[in-house]
Every structure is written in C-alpha cells, then in structure tokens.
C-alpha positions as CSV (number, residue, x, y, z in Angstrom):
1,M,148.6,116.8,49.6
2,R,146.6,119.5,47.9
3,I,146.2,117.5,44.7
4,F,143.9,115.2,46.6
5,D,141.9,118.3,48.0
6,L,138.2,118.0,46.6
7,G,137.1,121.1,48.5
8,F,136.5,123.0,44.9
9,L,133.7,120.6,44.6
10,D,131.7,122.3,47.3
11,S,131.1,125.5,45.2
12,P,129.8,126.5,41.9
13,S,132.5,127.1,39.2
14,E,132.6,130.4,37.3
15,N,134.7,129.1,34.7
16,R,133.0,129.0,31.3
17,F,134.7,125.9,30.1
18,V,133.4,124.0,33.3
19,A,130.0,125.3,32.6
20,T,130.0,124.1,29.0
21,L,131.4,120.8,29.7
22,Y,128.6,120.3,32.3
23,K,126.1,120.9,29.7
24,V,127.8,118.6,27.3
25,L,128.3,115.7,29.7
26,I,124.4,116.0,30.4
27,V,123.6,115.5,26.6
28,V,125.9,112.6,26.1
29,L,124.5,111.0,29.4
30,F,121.0,111.4,28.3
31,A,121.7,110.1,24.6
32,F,123.4,107.0,26.2
33,I,120.5,106.3,28.6
34,L,118.1,107.0,25.8
35,Q,119.6,104.5,23.5
36,S,120.2,101.7,26.2
37,A,116.8,102.1,27.7
38,F,115.2,101.8,24.1
39,L,117.4,98.4,23.5
40,R,115.9,97.0,26.6
41,N,112.6,98.1,26.1
42,M,112.3,96.5,22.6
43,Q,114.1,93.2,23.7
44,N,113.0,92.6,27.0
45,Y,110.8,89.5,27.2
46,T,107.0,89.9,27.0
47,D,105.3,88.4,30.0
48,H,102.0,86.8,30.9
49,D,101.5,89.4,33.9
50,D,100.0,91.9,31.5
51,N,97.5,89.2,29.9
52,P,94.5,90.7,31.9
53,Y,95.2,94.3,30.9
54,N,95.5,93.5,27.4
55,A,92.7,91.0,27.1
56,G,90.4,93.3,29.0
57,A,91.2,96.1,26.7
58,K,90.2,94.0,23.8
59,V,86.9,92.8,25.1
60,T,86.1,96.2,26.5
61,A,87.1,98.0,23.0
62,D,85.3,95.2,20.8
63,E,82.2,94.5,22.9
64,G,82.0,97.5,25.3
65,L,82.4,95.1,28.3
66,L,83.1,96.6,31.8
67,P,85.6,95.3,34.3
68,Y,84.3,93.5,37.3
69,K,80.7,93.6,36.0
70,D,81.3,91.8,32.6
71,Y,84.5,89.8,33.1
72,R,87.4,89.3,35.8
73,L,90.2,91.5,35.6
74,I,92.1,90.8,38.8
75,H,93.8,94.2,38.5
76,M,92.9,98.0,38.8
77,P,91.2,99.1,35.6
78,Y,93.2,102.1,34.2
79,Y,95.4,100.2,31.8
80,V,92.3,98.6,30.2
81,F,90.7,101.7,29.4
82,T,94.1,103.2,28.2
83,Y,94.7,100.0,26.1
84,A,91.2,100.0,24.8
85,L,91.7,103.5,23.7
86,I,94.8,102.6,21.9
87,L,93.3,99.8,20.2
88,E,90.8,102.3,18.6
89,F,93.7,103.6,16.5
90,T,96.0,100.9,16.1
91,P,96.1,97.0,16.8
92,S,99.9,97.2,17.7
93,L,99.0,97.2,21.5
94,T,102.2,95.7,22.8
95,L,104.6,98.2,20.8
96,S,102.4,101.0,21.9
97,A,102.6,100.1,25.6
98,R,106.2,99.7,25.2
99,I,106.6,103.1,23.8
100,I,104.6,104.5,26.9
101,S,106.8,102.4,29.1
102,L,109.9,103.8,27.5
103,A,108.6,107.5,27.7
104,S,107.4,107.2,31.4
105,F,110.8,105.6,32.5
106,F,113.0,108.2,30.4
107,T,110.9,111.0,31.8
108,M,111.0,109.7,35.4
109,L,114.9,109.7,35.1
110,V,114.9,113.2,33.7
111,L,112.8,114.3,36.8
112,I,115.3,112.5,39.1
113,F,118.3,114.0,37.6
114,Y,116.9,117.7,37.6
115,S,115.7,117.1,41.2
116,I,119.3,116.1,42.3
117,Q,120.8,119.1,40.3
118,N,118.3,121.5,41.6
119,S,118.9,120.3,45.3
120,L,122.9,120.7,44.7
121,Y,122.8,124.1,43.5
122,R,125.5,125.4,45.8
123,K,127.9,122.6,44.6
124,N,130.4,122.4,41.8
125,Q,128.8,121.7,38.3
126,I,130.9,118.5,37.8
127,F,130.0,117.3,41.4
128,R,126.4,117.7,40.5
129,F,126.8,115.9,37.3
130,I,128.7,113.1,39.1
131,V,125.9,112.6,41.6
132,G,123.1,112.9,39.2
133,A,124.8,110.5,36.4
134,S,125.6,107.9,39.3
135,A,121.9,107.6,40.5
136,L,120.6,107.4,36.9
137,L,123.3,104.8,36.0
138,F,122.5,102.8,39.5
139,I,119.0,102.8,38.4
140,M,119.6,101.8,34.6
141,Y,121.7,98.7,35.6
142,N,120.0,97.8,39.0
143,P,119.1,94.0,38.5
144,F,115.7,94.5,39.8
145,V,114.9,97.4,37.6
146,Q,116.5,95.7,34.5
147,Y,114.3,92.7,35.1
148,A,111.0,94.7,35.6
149,F,111.3,97.5,33.3
150,A,109.1,97.4,30.2
151,R,108.3,93.6,30.9
152,F,105.7,94.6,33.5
153,T,103.2,97.5,34.1
154,Y,105.1,99.7,36.6
155,D,106.7,102.3,34.4
156,F,103.9,104.9,34.1
157,P,102.6,104.5,37.7
158,L,106.1,104.8,38.9
159,L,106.5,108.1,36.9
160,L,103.3,109.5,38.6
161,S,104.5,108.3,42.0
162,M,107.7,110.2,41.3
163,L,105.9,113.3,40.1
164,S,103.6,113.1,43.4
165,F,106.8,113.0,45.5
166,L,108.4,115.9,43.6
167,V,105.4,118.0,43.9
168,L,104.7,117.3,47.7
169,S,108.4,117.9,48.5
170,S,108.7,121.0,46.2
171,T,109.3,124.4,48.0
172,G,107.1,127.2,48.2
173,R,104.6,129.6,49.9
174,S,102.5,128.3,52.8
175,R,99.2,129.3,50.8
176,R,100.3,127.3,47.9
177,L,101.1,124.0,50.1
178,P,97.4,122.8,50.0
179,L,97.2,122.9,46.1
180,K,100.5,121.0,45.8
181,A,99.2,118.4,48.2
182,A,95.9,118.1,46.1
183,I,98.0,117.6,42.9
184,S,100.4,115.1,44.6
185,G,97.3,113.1,45.9
186,L,95.6,113.3,42.5
187,L,98.6,111.8,40.8
188,L,99.0,109.2,43.4
189,G,95.4,108.3,43.1
190,V,95.7,107.9,39.3
191,A,99.0,105.6,39.9
192,V,96.6,103.3,42.3
193,G,94.1,103.2,39.4
194,F,96.7,101.7,37.2
195,R,98.3,99.4,39.9
196,M,97.1,98.6,43.3
197,H,100.5,98.2,44.4
198,F,101.0,102.2,44.7
199,I,98.6,102.3,47.4
200,F,101.7,101.8,49.5
201,F,102.8,105.4,48.8
202,I,99.8,106.8,50.1
203,I,100.1,106.4,53.9
204,P,103.9,107.3,54.3
205,F,103.2,110.7,51.9
206,A,100.1,111.5,54.0
207,L,102.0,111.0,57.3
208,S,104.9,113.0,56.1
209,I,102.5,116.1,55.6
210,L,101.8,115.8,59.2
211,L,105.1,114.8,60.7
212,F,107.8,116.7,58.6
213,Q,106.3,120.0,57.4
214,K,107.4,123.0,59.3
215,E,104.1,124.7,59.2
216,T,101.4,125.4,61.8
217,T,99.1,122.4,62.7
218,T,96.1,124.2,60.7
219,V,98.3,124.3,57.5
220,K,99.2,120.8,57.9
221,L,95.8,119.6,58.3
222,K,94.5,121.6,55.5
223,Q,97.4,120.0,53.4
224,F,96.4,116.6,54.8
225,L,92.8,117.2,53.7
226,Y,93.6,118.4,50.0
227,F,96.0,115.3,49.6
228,S,93.2,113.1,50.6
229,L,90.8,114.8,48.3
230,G,93.4,114.7,45.4
231,V,93.7,110.9,46.0
232,F,89.9,110.3,46.0
233,A,89.6,112.5,42.7
234,G,92.2,110.4,41.0
235,L,90.1,107.1,41.8
236,I,87.0,108.6,41.1
237,P,86.4,106.2,37.8
238,V,87.3,103.3,40.0
239,F,84.7,104.1,42.6
240,I,82.0,104.4,39.8
241,L,82.9,100.6,38.6
242,I,82.9,99.6,42.4
243,S,79.0,101.2,42.6
244,I,78.3,99.1,39.5
245,A,79.9,95.7,40.6
246,P,80.9,95.9,44.1
247,K,81.0,92.0,44.7
248,G,83.1,91.6,41.4
249,F,85.6,94.2,42.5
250,L,86.0,92.7,45.8
251,F,86.5,89.3,44.3
252,D,89.0,90.6,41.6
253,I,91.0,93.0,44.0
254,Y,90.9,90.9,47.3
255,Q,89.5,87.5,47.4
256,F,91.5,86.2,44.2
257,H,95.0,87.5,45.4
258,F,94.6,87.0,49.1
259,K,92.2,83.9,49.6
260,I,92.9,82.0,46.4
261,D,95.9,82.5,44.3
262,M,98.4,83.5,47.4
263,K,97.6,79.9,48.9
264,A,98.5,78.3,45.6
265,Q,101.8,79.9,45.5
266,P,105.0,78.2,46.5
267,G,106.6,80.2,49.6
268,A,102.9,81.4,50.6
269,A,103.3,79.8,54.1
270,L,106.8,81.8,54.6
271,S,106.6,84.1,57.7
272,L,107.3,87.8,57.0
273,G,110.7,87.5,58.7
274,E,111.5,84.5,56.3
275,K,110.7,86.7,53.2
276,L,112.7,89.6,54.3
277,T,115.7,87.1,54.4
278,E,115.1,86.1,51.1
279,L,115.0,89.5,49.9
280,I,118.2,90.4,51.6
281,D,119.5,87.1,50.0
282,K,118.4,88.3,46.8
283,V,119.9,91.8,47.2
284,L,123.3,90.1,48.0
285,E,123.4,88.1,44.9
286,K,124.3,91.3,43.1
287,W,127.1,93.6,44.0
288,Q,125.1,96.6,42.5
289,S,122.3,96.1,44.9
290,S,124.7,95.2,47.7
291,V,126.3,98.6,47.3
292,L,122.7,100.3,47.6
293,L,122.5,98.6,50.8
294,A,125.6,100.0,52.1
295,G,124.4,103.1,50.8
296,L,121.3,102.9,52.9
297,I,123.1,102.1,55.9
298,L,125.5,105.4,55.2
299,V,122.3,107.3,55.0
300,M,120.9,106.1,58.2
301,I,124.1,107.1,59.9
302,L,124.3,110.7,58.6
303,K,120.4,110.9,59.6
304,A,121.3,109.5,63.1
305,F,124.0,112.3,63.8
306,N,121.9,114.8,62.4
307,L,124.5,115.6,59.5
308,V,121.9,116.7,56.9
309,K,121.6,120.6,57.4
310,D,119.6,121.5,54.5
311,N,116.0,121.9,55.4
312,R,114.6,121.6,52.0
313,L,116.4,118.3,51.3
314,N,115.8,117.0,54.8
315,F,112.2,117.3,54.1
316,K,112.5,115.0,50.9
317,I,114.8,112.6,52.6
318,N,112.5,112.1,55.6
319,V,109.6,111.5,53.2
320,L,111.7,108.7,51.4
321,L,113.0,107.2,54.3
322,L,109.4,106.9,55.8
323,T,108.2,105.3,52.4
324,L,110.9,102.7,52.1
325,P,109.4,100.2,54.8
326,F,106.1,100.5,53.1
327,L,108.0,99.5,49.9
328,V,109.9,96.7,51.7
329,Y,106.5,95.5,52.6
330,L,105.3,95.7,49.0
331,S,108.1,93.6,48.0
332,V,107.5,90.8,50.3
333,G,104.1,91.2,52.1
334,K,102.3,88.9,49.6
335,L,105.1,86.9,48.1
336,L,108.8,88.0,47.2
337,I,108.1,88.5,43.5
338,I,111.1,90.3,41.6
339,Q,109.1,92.9,39.9
340,Y,107.7,94.2,43.3
341,V,111.1,95.4,44.4
342,Y,111.2,97.7,41.2
343,P,109.5,100.7,43.2
344,L,111.7,100.1,46.2
345,S,115.0,100.1,44.2
346,I,114.1,103.3,42.5
347,F,113.1,105.4,45.7
348,L,116.0,103.7,47.5
349,I,118.6,105.0,44.9
350,V,116.9,108.5,44.8
351,V,117.4,108.9,48.7
352,I,121.1,107.6,48.9
353,F,122.2,110.2,46.0
354,Y,120.0,113.0,47.8
355,T,121.9,112.2,51.0
356,I,125.3,111.9,49.6
357,G,125.0,115.2,47.7
358,T,124.6,117.1,51.0
359,Q,127.9,116.4,52.4
360,K,131.1,118.2,51.9
361,K,134.9,117.6,52.1
362,Y,135.7,113.9,52.5
363,F,132.3,112.9,51.2
364,N,133.2,114.0,48.1
365,Y,135.4,111.0,47.7
366,V,132.4,108.8,48.5
367,A,130.5,110.5,45.6
368,I,133.2,109.8,43.3
369,L,133.4,106.2,44.5
370,F,129.8,105.7,43.9
371,F,130.5,107.2,40.3
372,V,133.1,105.0,39.6
373,L,131.2,101.9,40.7
374,S,128.2,103.3,38.7
375,I,130.2,103.2,35.2
376,I,131.4,99.5,35.9
377,P,128.0,98.0,34.6
378,P,127.6,99.9,31.2
379,L,131.2,98.9,30.4
380,E,130.4,95.1,30.9
381,V,127.5,95.3,28.6
382,N,127.6,93.2,25.4
383,Y,126.9,95.9,22.9
384,K,126.2,93.4,20.1
385,K,122.7,93.9,20.9
386,A,122.8,97.4,19.3
387,Y,123.5,95.7,15.9
388,D,120.9,93.1,16.4
389,M,118.4,96.0,16.5
390,K,118.8,96.4,12.7
391,T,116.1,93.7,12.2
392,T,113.0,93.6,13.9
393,E,112.9,90.0,14.3
394,S,114.9,90.5,17.6
395,W,112.3,93.2,19.0
396,Y,110.4,91.0,21.7
397,A,108.1,94.4,21.6
398,L,106.9,93.0,18.2
399,S,106.6,89.4,18.9
400,R,102.9,89.5,19.8
401,H,102.1,91.1,16.3
402,R,104.0,88.6,14.5
403,I,102.1,85.8,16.2
404,S,98.8,87.7,15.7
405,I,99.6,87.8,11.8
406,L,100.6,84.2,12.0
407,V,97.3,83.0,13.8
408,D,95.2,85.3,11.3
409,E,96.8,83.9,8.2
410,A,96.3,80.3,9.2
411,I,92.7,80.8,10.0
412,N,92.0,83.2,7.0
413,G,88.9,85.1,8.2
414,E,87.3,86.5,11.4
415,A,87.5,83.9,14.4
416,K,87.0,83.5,18.0
417,V,90.1,82.1,19.4
418,L,90.5,80.4,22.8
419,T,93.7,80.3,24.5
420,L,95.3,80.5,27.9
421,S,97.5,83.3,26.7
422,P,95.1,86.0,25.1
423,A,97.5,88.9,25.0
424,E,99.7,87.1,22.5
425,I,96.9,87.0,19.6
426,L,95.2,90.5,20.0
427,E,96.9,92.4,17.6
428,S,94.7,91.6,14.6
429,D,91.1,93.1,14.1
430,S,90.0,89.8,12.8
431,I,90.7,87.9,16.0
432,K,88.2,87.7,19.0
433,I,88.8,86.4,22.4
434,Y,86.6,84.8,25.2
435,K,85.8,87.3,28.0
436,E,85.6,84.2,30.4
437,F,89.5,83.8,29.8
438,V,90.7,87.3,30.0
439,S,92.6,86.6,33.3
440,S,94.1,83.4,32.1
441,P,96.3,81.8,33.3
442,F,95.9,83.2,36.7
443,I,92.1,82.3,37.3
444,W,92.2,79.2,35.2
445,R,95.2,77.6,37.2
446,T,93.4,78.2,40.5
447,S,89.9,77.6,39.4
448,H,89.7,74.2,40.9
449,S,90.0,75.9,44.5
450,I,87.1,78.2,43.9
451,P,83.9,77.3,45.2
452,D,81.1,76.1,42.7
453,D,78.8,78.7,43.7
454,T,81.6,81.5,43.6
455,R,82.4,80.5,40.1
456,K,78.7,80.4,38.9
457,E,78.4,83.7,40.5
458,F,81.6,85.5,38.7
459,N,81.4,83.3,35.4
460,I,84.5,81.5,36.1
461,I,85.3,78.4,33.9
462,S,87.2,75.6,35.6
463,K,88.1,72.3,34.2
464,K,84.9,70.9,35.6
465,E,83.0,73.1,33.1
466,V,85.2,73.9,30.3
467,D,84.1,70.9,27.9
468,N,80.6,72.0,28.2
469,F,81.5,75.7,27.7
470,M,83.4,74.7,24.6
471,Q,80.6,72.5,23.2
472,T,78.0,75.3,23.7
473,N,80.6,78.1,22.5
474,Q,82.8,76.5,20.0
475,P,86.0,78.2,19.2
476,D,86.8,78.6,15.7
477,A,90.3,77.9,16.8
478,I,92.5,76.9,19.9
479,L,96.0,78.3,20.6
480,T,98.3,76.3,22.9
481,G,101.9,76.0,23.6
482,Y,102.5,78.6,26.3
483,Y,101.9,76.5,29.1
484,P,102.4,73.0,27.9
485,G,101.3,70.2,30.2
486,D,98.4,70.0,32.5
487,L,97.2,73.6,32.1
488,E,96.4,73.4,28.5
489,L,95.4,69.6,28.3
490,K,91.8,70.2,28.3
491,L,91.7,72.4,25.5
492,V,94.0,69.9,23.3
493,E,91.6,66.9,24.4
494,F,88.7,69.1,23.1
495,A,90.4,70.1,19.8
496,Q,91.7,66.4,19.0
497,K,88.1,64.9,19.8
498,N,86.2,67.2,17.7
499,G,88.5,67.1,14.6
500,Y,90.3,70.3,14.7
501,K,93.0,70.7,12.3
502,K,96.6,71.2,13.9
503,V,98.9,73.6,12.6
504,D,102.4,74.2,13.9
505,L,103.1,78.0,14.0
506,P,107.0,78.8,13.0
507,T,107.7,80.7,16.3
508,E,110.6,80.1,18.9
509,R,107.8,78.4,21.3
510,E,106.2,75.3,20.1
511,L,102.8,76.9,19.3
512,K,99.9,74.9,17.9
513,L,96.9,76.3,16.6
514,Y,93.8,73.9,16.4
515,I,91.4,75.1,13.7
516,K,87.8,74.0,13.4
517,E,86.9,72.4,10.1
518,K,84.4,74.4,8.1
C-alpha cells in the first residue's frame, strides 16, 4: 500500500514547512541533549581515577614540580598542565573540569550530527534528522557512555579523536590531503598526550590512509608522512618530559601498569578470549547495547555485499570499521574496565548510523525502527533530578569543593594534609599535599610488590617506610575514610599514637580528619 511507501525519504523536500520543521526539530533536540548532559555532568559521581591528574596539577602549580621527574603520575601529562593552569585562576578544579567535560561532549555530539547530516544531503530533511537524532540519543543513553561521561577523563581526548577522524575523512583536493593528514595527526597526538589509551587510534588511522584512499601511491605516502609528523608534533611536550626523566616516564606509563598493577587486579590471569566473552556478556546485559551489536552485524552484511555505494561515506565507514578492533582491544587488552568501553561505544554508534543512512527503500523502515528504539530510554528517565538541581547540594561536581572547605575550616590555617584521596581536598588555597602521594591510592595499594631499590629510586612510600616518612615529614592533618580498612590503617595508627585530634566531617561518607595538636 502506498501509505507505507517511504520512498519520499530518499530525496530532499522542497516544501518550506518541512524545511522549517527540520530546523525546529534540531533546536529542540540539542536543547534537550544539553540539559540532559548538564544534569548527568553535575550529578555523576566523582571517582578516584582522576586523583593523579588533580593532585599532580596541585603540586605542579604550587611547587613547580614536573611529572615523572619529581613525582609519580602514572598517566600522560597534558591534564596535569591544563589543570595547573586552571588552579592559577580558581581553586574550583572539579567544577572547571566538569565544564570542560560537558563542553567537549556536547561539541562532539554536534560534530557527529553535522557529519551525518552532511553525508545524507541527498535525503529528505526528516530522514536526515531521524538518523542524526537516533545516533545522538543512542550515545546519550548508552550504558557505557552514561557510566564514564564526566566521571572519567575521556571526554576531551574523545572530542580530539573525533575531530581527527572528521578531518582525515573530509573530502577535498589531492594537494590539500597532506595538510589535512597533518592536522588529523596533530589532534590525535594531543589526545594521546591527555590519555595514553588514544594511541589505539593512531595505527588504524595511519593504515586507512594507505589502504582506503583513492589516490596515487605518492600522495598516500606523503599523507602518511604528514600524519606521522602531526602525531609527533602533538607529543612534543611529552618527548621533552621523557628526555628529562626517561626512567620515571617508563616506570609510570609502562612498568607500573603492566608489571605491577595489572598483576594485582582480579581477572588479570584471564585470556584475551575470556575477556572478550566478558565484554559480550556486559553488552548483552542492556538492550541498548544489544541493539548496537545487531546494528554492527547489519553494517558488516551491507559491506560484505558491497551495498554502500557512496565513495565519500565508504572511506569513513572503512576507517571506522578498521578502528573498531583496536578499540575492542583497548576495552579488554589489560582488563575489562567499563570506562575503557566508552570510546568503542561512540565510534560504533557513528559507523552504524553512517551506514544505515546510505541505504534506500526498505532500509528507511530500519532507520525509523532505530529512531523509535532511541527515544525509549529518554522516556524511562526519572526527571525528578531536574528539580533536585535547584540546590547545589546534589551536585557531585561541587562535592570536592565542599569537603575542601570543611577541612579548611576544621584546621583553620595553612596545612599540609596527608590522604590517599588528595583530589578531594585540593580546592582550598591553604591546603597543601604530599608529592609522594600524588598517585594514591593506586601506587600505595601495590607498593608492597614494588622492589625496595625501585621504591627508593622513584621515591615511592610503602607501608614499610610510611611511619618513618610521617615522623620526618609530620603532616598537619591526616584525612581518612575514602578507603576504610587496611589501606588507611597505617595512617590512622600514626594519628592515634601521636595524639592527633579526631574530627568527624559532616559528609555522606564517614570521613575522619586527624589534626595535629599545636
């Protein structure tokens, strides 16, 4: 029956009402996404994953110390320098970081939507909106994205990676391709400088230039060279730090993660196949991610039968499909950690909706089905949280500032505080922290397995040395309660033996502040 014929979606409409409706729908969509992302950004829990970045920024800003040389960072350095710059203007580091996270995430969604719209310029405006909106809503309500967004330090390097992909895959004259490759490489190099995980984009992007570009070998090799130079340029500050402290960098980035921490993690002995099975089980736990797995299978079928005819989109889809196995390995190569699946989720959704949009006739029903599925999660959300935002007490983005003020008021003066969660107390100018505990609790909880000579070389404090260390460098206060039990036991015992005054901080957690008697 003609009433079910969706062929009209295969060509643009010249109707002014449709054109106006298209614009209105875009405004409504992004208004909804912005407010939803803001709510999650402010209310997503803080996590100790960013302790090294925040604490490193504090000692770098206060004392001019350098990562790898003066303290253990165990991560790439660009967040440290970014946050240190923020601390020069405001102590509200967590809120500032959340604003950067929100801006990065929202900008990435705008770029994805625009890219999809641009790739479907031959389609009806309503169809273009349906495909673009479906992609964004699947991203917004993907369980892996919801877990990791704002809580971990992925949003800004993810934006850089998406920009890198879009620049690399943009169309243009052959003589401009090397410049685009250089810009793409530069963006990706900077992303790696923020998080080492984004190194998994470099190989597939570089291979895509050689394998999928419809250019002469000379042009492709020139692109590859410029891309490599761009990556190198983006990492120049990292190479400078490596030249200053090569052993420190090697320990922080490689030895700690793969020789020490990984062995201490549950599941470290699992084979790659077992980790992949665990990942698939996680995917199948939620129907949203299960639908995306079905979408990937559909993409593979369409590619296998050579049903994607648009050459521009074919290059983009090929780049993404080549990248996905590397992102799968990122997700499970070391351990299956939920936030590691975040980049995979984003780029998987993009390739699915790029591909669906290329098809006609019956596939218009598939696009509409995905759209219907995409609007189910927003309808299930409890929007009571929107009203909770009337008071900043429910903003986890401000929780660290509140705790810093409580500690500041309890101590009443400048103080050096020892804690295994330094990021929680940095948002006060009068509080100083110990460089030896910048990467707590990560190095502290595994320090017993680090050889004595290595601990001495890299100034790592373990339970063996902590009593002597605190006697020699007596803290003005000790904050505990983030890791109750054996991890903080030595700190509590020292405070009790040395007559520190115990103060209970009025927070959701049972935090104890031990203050040295003056």
